[in-house]
N, C-alpha and C positions, 0 to 999 in steps of 0.2 A: 393373414399375411399373404396377400395376393401380389404385392409389388416386390420386385427383385431387390430394391434398396432396403425394404423392411426385412426381408429374409437375410440379407447380408448383415444388417445390424444385429439380428438375432444370433446368427452364426458367430459373429465376432464377440458378442457379449458372452456367449457360452464358452467359447474357446479361451477368452481372457480369464474368465472366472475359474475354469478348470486348471489353467496354468498357474494362476495365483494360489490355488489350493494345493498345488503340486500333486495333482492326480493325473495319472497317465490315461491316454485314450482307452487302453486295454482295461484298466481298473474301472473307469467310468462305465464302459460297456458292460462289464460284469455287474456293477451296482445297478444298472438300469435293466439288466437281463435282455440285452440286445447284442448284436455283433459289433466288433470293433469297426468294421466297414460302415455300419449304420452311424456310429458316432462320427466317423470321418466325414460322411456325407452331410450330417447335420452341421458340423463345424465348417465345412466348405461352402455351405449354402445350397447344396444340390438336393437336399431333402429337408422338409420341415418336420419337427417332432410332433407326435400326437399331443393333445392337451394333457393326457395322463403322464406322458414322458416329460413334457415341459414342466409340469408341477413337480415331478420327481427331480428333474434337473435343478430347479430352483432350491429344493430342499437339500439336495446333496451338495450343491455348490454354495449354499448359504447366500443366495442373492434373491432380491425381491422380483416378483413377477413384473413389476413396472420397469425395473432396470433392464430386464430382458426384452419385454414386448414394446415398451415405449422408447427404449434407447436412452433412458435417463443415465446421466454420467455416473460412473463408478468413481470411488476415491482415486486420486492420482497414485499410481504405482510408486513404491519406494525404489531407490536405486538398486537394491538387491533383487527386487521383483523384476525389474527391467532386465537385469543381467540374466536371471534365471529364464526369462522368456526367450532371450536370444539363444540360450543353450539347449532348448528343448530337443532339437534334432541332433545335437552333438554328443550329449552325454546321456547315460542311462538314468532312470528315475532315481536309483540309489545314489549315483554319483552327484546328481543335482541336489538331492537332499543333503548330502555331505557338504557340498559347496555352500548351500544355504546356511547350514549350521556354522560353518567357518565365518561366513560374512556376518552373521548375527553375533557370534562371539567377538569378532573384531570390533563391531559397532558398540557392543556392550563395554568392552575394554576401553574404547576411546571415550565414551561418555562418563566412565567412572573415574577418569583422571582429572 
């Protein structure tokens, strides 16, 4: 990943997958055994992960290596996922999980009618 554009694709793919999995940067750092600052640098494109950490990221975030490295498209985010993505810096992880549960319950109720 020598090119800045490729590093940006990698950073964006990792960040999007982490948010969709509702994992905080702090929790991901803990799971990878790195600092939160290191995760922030990876997600901002200022640092590239080692191969070992990249493999771990793919496993933790349940994404394929191709999705991350080649920038293959991920499935389109649902409305609730898009809302949660926007709220990442506004609410705590616990609050976002509660909101996600409410959105899911409302969607289930709507489809059961």
